[in-house]
All heavy atoms as a GROMACS GRO file, in nm:
protein
  520
    1MET      N    1   0.081  -0.119   0.001
    1MET     CA    2   0.000   0.001   0.001
    1MET      C    3   0.088   0.125   0.000
    1MET      O    4   0.044   0.230  -0.052
    1MET     CB    5  -0.092  -0.003   0.118
    1MET     CG    6  -0.202  -0.107   0.106
    1MET     SD    7  -0.330  -0.101   0.229
    1MET     CE    8  -0.405   0.053   0.199
    2SER      N    9   0.207   0.116   0.057
    2SER     CA   10   0.293   0.228   0.060
    2SER      C   11   0.339   0.268  -0.085
    2SER      O   12   0.346   0.385  -0.115
    2SER     CB   13   0.418   0.204   0.144
    2SER     OG   14   0.385   0.198   0.276
    3VAL      N   15   0.363   0.168  -0.165
    3VAL     CA   16   0.403   0.195  -0.303
    3VAL      C   17   0.289   0.264  -0.375
    3VAL      O   18   0.307   0.361  -0.457
    3VAL     CB   19   0.445   0.065  -0.376
    3VAL    CG1   20   0.473   0.092  -0.519
    3VAL    CG2   21   0.564   0.006  -0.307
    4TRP      N   22   0.161   0.222  -0.353
    4TRP     CA   23   0.047   0.283  -0.416
    4TRP      C   24   0.035   0.427  -0.372
    4TRP      O   25   0.014   0.516  -0.456
    4TRP     CB   26  -0.080   0.204  -0.372
    4TRP     CG   27  -0.206   0.252  -0.433
    4TRP    CD1   28  -0.304   0.318  -0.372
    4TRP    CD2   29  -0.249   0.236  -0.570
    4TRP    NE1   30  -0.407   0.348  -0.458
    4TRP    CE2   31  -0.377   0.296  -0.580
    4TRP    CE3   32  -0.192   0.172  -0.682
    4TRP    CZ2   33  -0.446   0.299  -0.702
    4TRP    CZ3   34  -0.262   0.175  -0.799
    4TRP    CH2   35  -0.388   0.240  -0.809
    5GLY      N   36   0.053   0.455  -0.244
    5GLY     CA   37   0.051   0.594  -0.193
    5GLY      C   38   0.167   0.674  -0.248
    5GLY      O   39   0.149   0.796  -0.277
    6LEU      N   40   0.279   0.612  -0.263
    6LEU     CA   41   0.400   0.681  -0.318
    6LEU      C   42   0.372   0.725  -0.462
    6LEU      O   43   0.398   0.839  -0.500
    6LEU     CB   44   0.519   0.588  -0.313
    6LEU     CG   45   0.653   0.646  -0.352
    6LEU    CD1   46   0.702   0.736  -0.243
    6LEU    CD2   47   0.751   0.529  -0.370
    7VAL      N   48   0.315   0.637  -0.541
    7VAL     CA   49   0.284   0.669  -0.682
    7VAL      C   50   0.183   0.784  -0.691
    7VAL      O   51   0.203   0.881  -0.765
    7VAL     CB   52   0.231   0.544  -0.758
    7VAL    CG1   53   0.177   0.582  -0.890
    7VAL    CG2   54   0.340   0.443  -0.770
    8TRP      N   55   0.075   0.777  -0.614
    8TRP     CA   56  -0.030   0.880  -0.621
    8TRP      C   57   0.014   1.012  -0.570
    8TRP      O   58  -0.023   1.121  -0.617
    8TRP     CB   59  -0.161   0.833  -0.556
    8TRP     CG   60  -0.235   0.743  -0.647
    8TRP    CD1   61  -0.250   0.610  -0.638
    8TRP    CD2   62  -0.305   0.782  -0.766
    8TRP    NE1   63  -0.320   0.562  -0.742
    8TRP    CE2   64  -0.359   0.667  -0.822
    8TRP    CE3   65  -0.326   0.903  -0.830
    8TRP    CZ2   66  -0.434   0.668  -0.939
    8TRP    CZ3   67  -0.403   0.904  -0.948
    8TRP    CH2   68  -0.457   0.785  -1.001
    9ALA      N   69   0.096   1.012  -0.461
    9ALA     CA   70   0.151   1.137  -0.407
    9ALA      C   71   0.245   1.203  -0.509
    9ALA      O   72   0.243   1.322  -0.524
    9ALA     CB   73   0.221   1.108  -0.274
   10LEU      N   74   0.324   1.119  -0.575
   10LEU     CA   75   0.414   1.174  -0.680
   10LEU      C   76   0.337   1.231  -0.794
   10LEU      O   77   0.364   1.344  -0.842
   10LEU     CB   78   0.509   1.062  -0.728
   10LEU     CG   79   0.608   1.102  -0.833
   10LEU    CD1   80   0.703   1.204  -0.778
   10LEU    CD2   81   0.684   0.983  -0.884
   11ILE      N   82   0.234   1.159  -0.839
   11ILE     CA   83   0.150   1.209  -0.952
   11ILE      C   84   0.082   1.340  -0.909
   11ILE      O   85   0.072   1.435  -0.984
   11ILE     CB   86   0.046   1.106  -0.992
   11ILE    CG1   87   0.118   0.988  -1.063
   11ILE    CG2   88  -0.059   1.164  -1.084
   11ILE    CD1   89   0.029   0.867  -1.091
   12GLY      N   90   0.028   1.341  -0.786
   12GLY     CA   91  -0.039   1.463  -0.738
   12GLY      C   92   0.055   1.582  -0.728
   12GLY      O   93   0.019   1.693  -0.765
   13THR      N   94   0.176   1.558  -0.680
   13THR     CA   95   0.276   1.667  -0.665
   13THR      C   96   0.306   1.723  -0.804
   13THR      O   97   0.306   1.844  -0.820
   13THR     CB   98   0.403   1.617  -0.600
   13THR    OG1   99   0.368   1.557  -0.471
   13THR    CG2  100   0.502   1.722  -0.579
   14VAL      N  101   0.334   1.637  -0.898
   14VAL     CA  102   0.370   1.684  -1.032
   14VAL      C  103   0.249   1.755  -1.097
   14VAL      O  104   0.267   1.865  -1.155
   14VAL     CB  105   0.420   1.567  -1.117
   14VAL    CG1  106   0.438   1.609  -1.263
   14VAL    CG2  107   0.550   1.512  -1.061
   15ALA      N  108   0.132   1.696  -1.089
   15ALA     CA  109   0.013   1.751  -1.156
   15ALA      C  110  -0.020   1.885  -1.100
   15ALA      O  111  -0.049   1.983  -1.176
   15ALA     CB  112  -0.102   1.655  -1.142
   16PHE      N  113  -0.018   1.900  -0.965
   16PHE     CA  114  -0.052   2.031  -0.906
   16PHE      C  115   0.054   2.132  -0.932
   16PHE      O  116   0.025   2.251  -0.947
   16PHE     CB  117  -0.078   2.014  -0.758
   16PHE     CG  118  -0.212   1.958  -0.725
   16PHE    CD1  119  -0.222   1.841  -0.649
   16PHE    CD2  120  -0.329   2.015  -0.769
   16PHE    CE1  121  -0.346   1.786  -0.619
   16PHE    CE2  122  -0.452   1.964  -0.740
   16PHE     CZ  123  -0.463   1.846  -0.664
   17ALA      N  124   0.179   2.093  -0.939
   17ALA     CA  125   0.287   2.186  -0.965
   17ALA      C  126   0.273   2.239  -1.111
   17ALA      O  127   0.293   2.358  -1.138
   17ALA     CB  128   0.423   2.119  -0.945
   18LEU      N  129   0.240   2.150  -1.204
   18LEU     CA  130   0.224   2.191  -1.342
   18LEU      C  131   0.098   2.281  -1.358
   18LEU      O  132   0.097   2.367  -1.449
   18LEU     CB  133   0.218   2.071  -1.436
   18LEU     CG  134   0.346   1.990  -1.449
   18LEU    CD1  135   0.321   1.866  -1.532
   18LEU    CD2  136   0.456   2.077  -1.506
   19ALA      N  137   0.000   2.257  -1.276
   19ALA     CA  138  -0.123   2.336  -1.290
   19ALA      C  139  -0.111   2.470  -1.215
   19ALA      O  140  -0.200   2.552  -1.222
   19ALA     CB  141  -0.238   2.255  -1.229
   20GLY      N  142  -0.004   2.491  -1.145
   20GLY     CA  143   0.015   2.620  -1.076
   20GLY      C  144  -0.052   2.625  -0.939
   20GLY      O  145  -0.070   2.735  -0.887
   21ARG      N  146  -0.094   2.512  -0.886
   21ARG     CA  147  -0.157   2.508  -0.756
   21ARG      C  148  -0.048   2.472  -0.650
   21ARG      O  149  -0.034   2.356  -0.611
   21ARG     CB  150  -0.267   2.398  -0.752
   21ARG     CG  151  -0.370   2.418  -0.856
   21ARG     CD  152  -0.466   2.522  -0.814
   21ARG     NE  153  -0.578   2.527  -0.903
   21ARG     CZ  154  -0.693   2.585  -0.872
   21ARG    NH1  155  -0.707   2.636  -0.754
   21ARG    NH2  156  -0.791   2.583  -0.958
   22ASN      N  157   0.025   2.575  -0.612
   22ASN     CA  158   0.141   2.550  -0.526
   22ASN      C  159   0.107   2.496  -0.388
   22ASN      O  160   0.180   2.415  -0.333
   22ASN     CB  161   0.223   2.683  -0.509
   22ASN     CG  162   0.286   2.725  -0.642
   22ASN    OD1  163   0.309   2.642  -0.729
   22ASN    ND2  164   0.300   2.854  -0.657
   23GLY      N  165  -0.003   2.539  -0.332
   23GLY     CA  166  -0.042   2.489  -0.201
   23GLY      C  167  -0.070   2.339  -0.203
   23GLY      O  168  -0.026   2.262  -0.114
   24TRP      N  169  -0.146   2.296  -0.300
   24TRP     CA  170  -0.174   2.151  -0.315
   24TRP      C  171  -0.048   2.072  -0.350
   24TRP      O  172  -0.029   1.963  -0.309
   24TRP     CB  173  -0.281   2.130  -0.420
   24TRP     CG  174  -0.420   2.164  -0.369
   24TRP    CD1  175  -0.493   2.274  -0.401
   24TRP    CD2  176  -0.498   2.086  -0.281
   24TRP    NE1  177  -0.611   2.270  -0.335
   24TRP    CE2  178  -0.620   2.157  -0.259
   24TRP    CE3  179  -0.476   1.969  -0.210
   24TRP    CZ2  180  -0.719   2.111  -0.173
   24TRP    CZ3  181  -0.575   1.920  -0.126
   24TRP    CH2  182  -0.691   1.994  -0.109
   25ALA      N  183   0.040   2.134  -0.432
   25ALA     CA  184   0.167   2.065  -0.465
   25ALA      C  185   0.253   2.046  -0.343
   25ALA      O  186   0.311   1.938  -0.324
   25ALA     CB  187   0.243   2.144  -0.572
   26ILE      N  188   0.257   2.145  -0.254
   26ILE     CA  189   0.330   2.135  -0.131
   26ILE      C  190   0.266   2.024  -0.038
   26ILE      O  191   0.340   1.943   0.020
   26ILE     CB  192   0.340   2.269  -0.059
   26ILE    CG1  193   0.428   2.365  -0.135
   26ILE    CG2  194   0.393   2.252   0.084
   26ILE    CD1  195   0.427   2.506  -0.092
   27ALA      N  196   0.134   2.025  -0.030
   27ALA     CA  197   0.070   1.926   0.047
   27ALA      C  198   0.098   1.784   0.000
   27ALA      O  199   0.124   1.691   0.076
   27ALA     CB  200  -0.083   1.953   0.051
   28CYS      N  201   0.091   1.767  -0.132
   28CYS     CA  202   0.122   1.633  -0.191
   28CYS      C  203   0.271   1.599  -0.172
   28CYS      O  204   0.307   1.484  -0.153
   28CYS     CB  205   0.082   1.628  -0.337
   28CYS     SG  206  -0.093   1.619  -0.366
   29GLY      N  207   0.360   1.700  -0.177
   29GLY     CA  208   0.499   1.679  -0.155
   29GLY      C  209   0.528   1.635  -0.012
   29GLY      O  210   0.611   1.542   0.009
   30VAL      N  211   0.457   1.694   0.086
   30VAL     CA  212   0.476   1.649   0.222
   30VAL      C  213   0.423   1.508   0.240
   30VAL      O  214   0.483   1.426   0.308
   30VAL     CB  215   0.398   1.747   0.318
   30VAL    CG1  216   0.393   1.694   0.460
   30VAL    CG2  217   0.469   1.883   0.318
   31LEU      N  218   0.308   1.478   0.179
   31LEU     CA  219   0.252   1.342   0.184
   31LEU      C  220   0.354   1.244   0.118
   31LEU      O  221   0.373   1.131   0.171
   31LEU     CB  222   0.121   1.336   0.111
   31LEU     CG  223   0.048   1.202   0.113
   31LEU    CD1  224   0.020   1.159   0.256
   31LEU    CD2  225  -0.078   1.206   0.030
   32LEU      N  226   0.415   1.284   0.008
   32LEU     CA  227   0.517   1.204  -0.055
   32LEU      C  228   0.634   1.173   0.038
   32LEU      O  229   0.680   1.059   0.045
   32LEU     CB  230   0.565   1.272  -0.183
   32LEU     CG  231   0.671   1.200  -0.267
   32LEU    CD1  232   0.615   1.071  -0.324
   32LEU    CD2  233   0.716   1.291  -0.376
   33LEU      N  234   0.675   1.271   0.113
   33LEU     CA  235   0.783   1.251   0.207
   33LEU      C  236   0.742   1.153   0.318
   33LEU      O  237   0.819   1.064   0.354
   33LEU     CB  238   0.823   1.386   0.271
   33LEU     CG  239   0.936   1.381   0.372
   33LEU    CD1  240   1.064   1.341   0.308
   33LEU    CD2  241   0.951   1.520   0.434
   34VAL      N  242   0.624   1.168   0.370
   34VAL     CA  243   0.570   1.081   0.476
   34VAL      C  244   0.560   0.935   0.426
   34VAL      O  245   0.604   0.840   0.493
   34VAL     CB  246   0.438   1.129   0.532
   34VAL    CG1  247   0.372   1.026   0.624
   34VAL    CG2  248   0.455   1.261   0.606
   35VAL      N  249   0.512   0.920   0.307
   35VAL     CA  250   0.493   0.783   0.251
   35VAL      C  251   0.632   0.724   0.223
   35VAL      O  252   0.651   0.603   0.245
   35VAL     CB  253   0.407   0.789   0.123
   35VAL    CG1  254   0.411   0.656   0.049
   35VAL    CG2  255   0.267   0.831   0.157
   36THR      N  256   0.724   0.802   0.177
   36THR     CA  257   0.861   0.747   0.154
   36THR      C  258   0.927   0.704   0.283
   36THR      O  259   0.988   0.595   0.283
   36THR     CB  260   0.948   0.858   0.085
   36THR    OG1  261   0.884   0.898  -0.034
   36THR    CG2  262   1.085   0.806   0.054
   37ILE      N  263   0.912   0.779   0.386
   37ILE     CA  264   0.967   0.740   0.518
   37ILE      C  265   0.900   0.611   0.568
   37ILE      O  266   0.966   0.520   0.616
   37ILE     CB  267   0.956   0.855   0.620
   37ILE    CG1  268   1.048   0.969   0.580
   37ILE    CG2  269   0.986   0.805   0.761
   37ILE    CD1  270   1.026   1.097   0.659
   38ASP      N  271   0.768   0.605   0.549
   38ASP     CA  272   0.694   0.485   0.593
   38ASP      C  273   0.740   0.366   0.518
   38ASP      O  274   0.762   0.256   0.576
   38ASP     CB  275   0.543   0.507   0.575
   38ASP     CG  276   0.461   0.386   0.611
   38ASP    OD1  277   0.469   0.344   0.729
   38ASP    OD2  278   0.390   0.336   0.527
   39LEU      N  279   0.759   0.378   0.390
   39LEU     CA  280   0.808   0.264   0.306
   39LEU      C  281   0.944   0.221   0.351
   39LEU      O  282   0.976   0.101   0.356
   39LEU     CB  283   0.800   0.302   0.160
   39LEU     CG  284   0.845   0.191   0.062
   39LEU    CD1  285   0.749   0.073   0.076
   39LEU    CD2  286   0.839   0.249  -0.081
   40ALA      N  287   1.028   0.318   0.381
   40ALA     CA  288   1.167   0.283   0.428
   40ALA      C  289   1.161   0.206   0.559
   40ALA      O  290   1.238   0.108   0.579
   40ALA     CB  291   1.249   0.411   0.443
   41VAL      N  292   1.075   0.245   0.653
   41VAL     CA  293   1.063   0.180   0.779
   41VAL      C  294   1.010   0.036   0.757
   41VAL      O  295   1.058  -0.060   0.819
   41VAL     CB  296   0.973   0.258   0.874
   41VAL    CG1  297   0.938   0.178   0.999
   41VAL    CG2  298   1.041   0.388   0.914
   42VAL      N  299   0.912   0.018   0.672
   42VAL     CA  300   0.855  -0.114   0.644
   42VAL      C  301   0.961  -0.206   0.587
   42VAL      O  302   0.976  -0.321   0.625
   42VAL     CB  303   0.730  -0.101   0.551
   42VAL    CG1  304   0.694  -0.237   0.501
   42VAL    CG2  305   0.617  -0.037   0.625
   43LEU      N  306   1.037  -0.152   0.487
   43LEU     CA  307   1.143  -0.233   0.428
   43LEU      C  308   1.251  -0.269   0.527
   43LEU      O  309   1.305  -0.380   0.523
   43LEU     CB  310   1.200  -0.158   0.306
   43LEU     CG  311   1.111  -0.150   0.186
   43LEU    CD1  312   1.175  -0.065   0.078
   43LEU    CD2  313   1.072  -0.286   0.133
   44ARG      N  314   1.282  -0.179   0.618
   44ARG     CA  315   1.384  -0.203   0.720
   44ARG      C  316   1.337  -0.317   0.811
   44ARG      O  317   1.412  -0.409   0.846
   44ARG     CB  318   1.412  -0.079   0.802
   44ARG     CG  319   1.513  -0.098   0.911
   44ARG     CD  320   1.547   0.035   0.977
   44ARG     NE  321   1.641   0.014   1.083
   44ARG     CZ  322   1.610  -0.001   1.212
   44ARG    NH1  323   1.482   0.002   1.247
   44ARG    NH2  324   1.700  -0.019   1.299
   45HIS      N  325   1.213  -0.311   0.852
   45HIS     CA  326   1.155  -0.418   0.939
   45HIS      C  327   1.154  -0.552   0.867
   45HIS      O  328   1.179  -0.655   0.928
   45HIS     CB  329   1.022  -0.383   0.988
   45HIS     CG  330   1.022  -0.274   1.094
   45HIS    ND1  331   0.910  -0.209   1.132
   45HIS    CD2  332   1.121  -0.219   1.165
   45HIS    CE1  333   0.942  -0.117   1.229
   45HIS    NE2  334   1.073  -0.124   1.246
   46ILE      N  335   1.124  -0.551   0.739
   46ILE     CA  336   1.121  -0.678   0.661
   46ILE      C  337   1.262  -0.735   0.654
   46ILE      O  338   1.279  -0.857   0.672
   46ILE     CB  339   1.061  -0.656   0.523
   46ILE    CG1  340   0.911  -0.631   0.530
   46ILE    CG2  341   1.092  -0.774   0.435
   46ILE    CD1  342   0.847  -0.590   0.400
   47ARG      N  343   1.362  -0.649   0.631
   47ARG     CA  344   1.500  -0.698   0.620
   47ARG      C  345   1.554  -0.745   0.756
   47ARG      O  346   1.651  -0.822   0.757
   47ARG     CB  347   1.586  -0.588   0.565
   47ARG     CG  348   1.559  -0.568   0.415
   47ARG     CD  349   1.663  -0.477   0.350
   47ARG     NE  350   1.630  -0.463   0.212
   47ARG     CZ  351   1.615  -0.350   0.150
   47ARG    NH1  352   1.637  -0.240   0.213
   47ARG    NH2  353   1.590  -0.347   0.020
   48GLN      N  354   1.502  -0.697   0.866
   48GLN     CA  355   1.547  -0.737   1.000
   48GLN      C  356   1.510  -0.884   1.022
   48GLN      O  357   1.577  -0.952   1.103
   48GLN     CB  358   1.486  -0.653   1.110
   48GLN     CG  359   1.554  -0.520   1.123
   48GLN     CD  360   1.491  -0.438   1.232
   48GLN    OE1  361   1.380  -0.465   1.277
   48GLN    NE2  362   1.566  -0.335   1.279
   49GLY      N  363   1.410  -0.932   0.961
   49GLY     CA  364   1.371  -1.070   0.978
   49GLY      C  365   1.284  -1.092   1.101
   49GLY      O  366   1.251  -0.998   1.172
   50PRO      N  367   1.252  -1.216   1.125
   50PRO     CA  368   1.167  -1.244   1.241
   50PRO      C  369   1.243  -1.221   1.370
   50PRO      O  370   1.362  -1.239   1.380
   50PRO     CB  371   1.130  -1.394   1.224
   50PRO     CG  372   1.238  -1.450   1.138
   50PRO     CD  373   1.282  -1.337   1.051
   51HIS      N  374   1.169  -1.186   1.474
   51HIS     CA  375   1.229  -1.164   1.603
   51HIS      C  376   1.194  -1.279   1.693
   51HIS      O  377   1.119  -1.372   1.659
   51HIS     CB  378   1.174  -1.033   1.665
   51HIS     CG  379   1.218  -0.912   1.582
   51HIS    ND1  380   1.345  -0.865   1.584
   51HIS    CD2  381   1.148  -0.830   1.505
   51HIS    CE1  382   1.352  -0.759   1.508
   51HIS    NE2  383   1.232  -0.735   1.453
   52TYR      N  384   1.245  -1.275   1.814
   52TYR     CA  385   1.224  -1.386   1.908
   52TYR      C  386   1.073  -1.409   1.932
   52TYR      O  387   1.002  -1.316   1.963
   52TYR     CB  388   1.294  -1.355   2.041
   52TYR     CG  389   1.256  -1.447   2.153
   52TYR    CD1  390   1.312  -1.574   2.154
   52TYR    CD2  391   1.165  -1.411   2.249
   52TYR    CE1  392   1.278  -1.664   2.252
   52TYR    CE2  393   1.133  -1.501   2.348
   52TYR     CZ  394   1.185  -1.630   2.351
   52TYR     OH  395   1.153  -1.716   2.448
   53GLN      N  396   1.038  -1.533   1.922
   53GLN     CA  397   0.901  -1.574   1.955
   53GLN      C  398   0.916  -1.687   2.056
   53GLN      O  399   0.995  -1.778   2.036
   53GLN     CB  400   0.824  -1.627   1.829
   53GLN     CG  401   0.806  -1.519   1.724
   53GLN     CD  402   0.708  -1.413   1.772
   53GLN    OE1  403   0.609  -1.445   1.841
   53GLN    NE2  404   0.734  -1.291   1.734
   54PRO      N  405   0.840  -1.681   2.166
   54PRO     CA  406   0.851  -1.790   2.260
   54PRO      C  407   0.810  -1.927   2.199
   54PRO      O  408   0.719  -1.936   2.119
   54PRO     CB  409   0.758  -1.750   2.373
   54PRO     CG  410   0.678  -1.638   2.326
   54PRO     CD  411   0.749  -1.581   2.206
   55GLY      N  412   0.879  -2.032   2.242
   55GLY     CA  413   0.851  -2.162   2.186
   55GLY      C  414   0.735  -2.232   2.256
   55GLY      O  415   0.670  -2.174   2.341
   56PRO      N  416   0.708  -2.356   2.221
   56PRO     CA  417   0.598  -2.427   2.279
   56PRO      C  418   0.614  -2.456   2.427
   56PRO      O  419   0.516  -2.483   2.497
   56PRO     CB  420   0.589  -2.557   2.200
   56PRO     CG  421   0.722  -2.572   2.133
   56PRO     CD  422   0.780  -2.436   2.121
   57GLY      N  423   0.740  -2.448   2.481
   57GLY     CA  424   0.759  -2.468   2.624
   57GLY      C  425   0.720  -2.350   2.711
   57GLY      O  426   0.716  -2.363   2.832
   58ILE      N  427   0.689  -2.237   2.653
   58ILE     CA  428   0.655  -2.118   2.728
   58ILE      C  429   0.500  -2.112   2.728
   58ILE      O  430   0.438  -2.106   2.630
   58ILE     CB  431   0.712  -1.990   2.660
   58ILE    CG1  432   0.861  -2.000   2.637
   58ILE    CG2  433   0.676  -1.865   2.735
   58ILE    CD1  434   0.940  -2.006   2.761
   59PRO      N  435   0.445  -2.109   2.854
   59PRO     CA  436   0.299  -2.101   2.860
   59PRO      C  437   0.246  -1.969   2.813
   59PRO      O  438   0.313  -1.866   2.822
   59PRO     CB  439   0.269  -2.126   3.007
   59PRO     CG  440   0.393  -2.084   3.077
   59PRO     CD  441   0.507  -2.112   2.985
   60PRO      N  442   0.122  -1.962   2.763
   60PRO     CA  443   0.062  -1.839   2.720
   60PRO      C  444   0.034  -1.747   2.842
   60PRO      O  445   0.028  -1.797   2.951
   60PRO     CB  446  -0.067  -1.882   2.649
   60PRO     CG  447  -0.097  -2.012   2.702
   60PRO     CD  448   0.031  -2.078   2.738
   61TYR      N  449   0.012  -1.620   2.811
   61TYR     CA  450  -0.013  -1.527   2.920
   61TYR      C  451  -0.150  -1.559   2.976
   61TYR      O  452  -0.245  -1.600   2.909
   61TYR     CB  453  -0.018  -1.385   2.865
   61TYR     CG  454   0.117  -1.337   2.822
   61TYR    CD1  455   0.145  -1.314   2.687
   61TYR    CD2  456   0.218  -1.313   2.916
   61TYR    CE1  457   0.269  -1.267   2.645
   61TYR    CE2  458   0.338  -1.264   2.875
   61TYR     CZ  459   0.367  -1.245   2.740
   61TYR     OH  460   0.490  -1.200   2.704
   62GLU      N  461  -0.164  -1.544   3.108
   62GLU     CA  462  -0.289  -1.567   3.173
   62GLU      C  463  -0.382  -1.452   3.141
   62GLU      O  464  -0.345  -1.334   3.146
   62GLU     CB  465  -0.268  -1.572   3.327
   62GLU     CG  466  -0.190  -1.692   3.376
   62GLU     CD  467  -0.268  -1.822   3.357
   62GLU    OE1  468  -0.393  -1.820   3.373
   62GLU    OE2  469  -0.205  -1.927   3.329
   63PRO      N  470  -0.508  -1.479   3.115
   63PRO     CA  471  -0.602  -1.367   3.094
   63PRO      C  472  -0.630  -1.297   3.222
   63PRO      O  473  -0.620  -1.353   3.331
   63PRO     CB  474  -0.728  -1.437   3.037
   63PRO     CG  475  -0.717  -1.577   3.079
   63PRO     CD  476  -0.568  -1.607   3.094
   64PRO      N  477  -0.671  -1.169   3.217
   64PRO     CA  478  -0.699  -1.098   3.342
   64PRO      C  479  -0.819  -1.159   3.413
   64PRO      O  480  -0.912  -1.215   3.349
   64PRO     CB  481  -0.734  -0.954   3.292
   64PRO     CG  482  -0.755  -0.967   3.148
   64PRO     CD  483  -0.687  -1.089   3.100
   65ASP      N  484  -0.819  -1.151   3.545
   65ASP     CA  485  -0.930  -1.210   3.626
   65ASP      C  486  -1.059  -1.122   3.615
   65ASP      O  487  -1.165  -1.178   3.630
   65ASP     CB  488  -0.882  -1.219   3.772
   65ASP     CG  489  -0.776  -1.325   3.787
   65ASP    OD1  490  -0.771  -1.417   3.704
   65ASP    OD2  491  -0.696  -1.317   3.882
   66ARG      N  492  -1.036  -0.997   3.602
   66ARG     CA  493  -1.154  -0.909   3.602
   66ARG      C  494  -1.216  -0.902   3.461
   66ARG      O  495  -1.149  -0.899   3.362
   66ARG     CB  496  -1.117  -0.769   3.639
   66ARG     CG  497  -1.070  -0.758   3.783
   66ARG     CD  498  -1.035  -0.617   3.815
   66ARG     NE  499  -0.907  -0.584   3.744
   66ARG     CZ  500  -0.851  -0.469   3.744
   66ARG    NH1  501  -0.910  -0.365   3.804
   66ARG    NH2  502  -0.739  -0.449   3.683
   67ARG      N  503  -1.346  -0.903   3.455
   67ARG     CA  504  -1.418  -0.884   3.334
   67ARG      C  505  -1.506  -0.758   3.346
   67ARG      O  506  -1.560  -0.732   3.449
   67ARG     CB  507  -1.507  -1.005   3.304
   67ARG     CG  508  -1.428  -1.127   3.273
   67ARG     CD  509  -1.516  -1.238   3.234
   67ARG     NE  510  -1.434  -1.359   3.215
   67ARG     CZ  511  -1.462  -1.456   3.137
   67ARG    NH1  512  -1.578  -1.452   3.064
   67ARG    NH2  513  -1.389  -1.557   3.124
   68PRO      N  514  -1.517  -0.680   3.235
   68PRO     CA  515  -1.595  -0.560   3.247
   68PRO      C  516  -1.742  -0.585   3.262
   68PRO      O  517  -1.799  -0.680   3.232
   68PRO     CB  518  -1.568  -0.490   3.116
   68PRO     CG  519  -1.502  -0.584   3.026
   68PRO     CD  520  -1.456  -0.702   3.110
   0.00000   0.00000   0.00000
């Protein structure tokens, strides 16, 4: 989904800049920056691989005693 947002934010930035709508172009540019950072974080987490998961010898957490 980040790639989809990246493409549309880029298209919006270019289209609004060409149309002379500077405010909208800046807004799409900021969105493009946010989406790019999000995509970088997602890719970093994917490359880190799986993290420690307790094995079958570790019992599950006990549910709370109180119920609403």
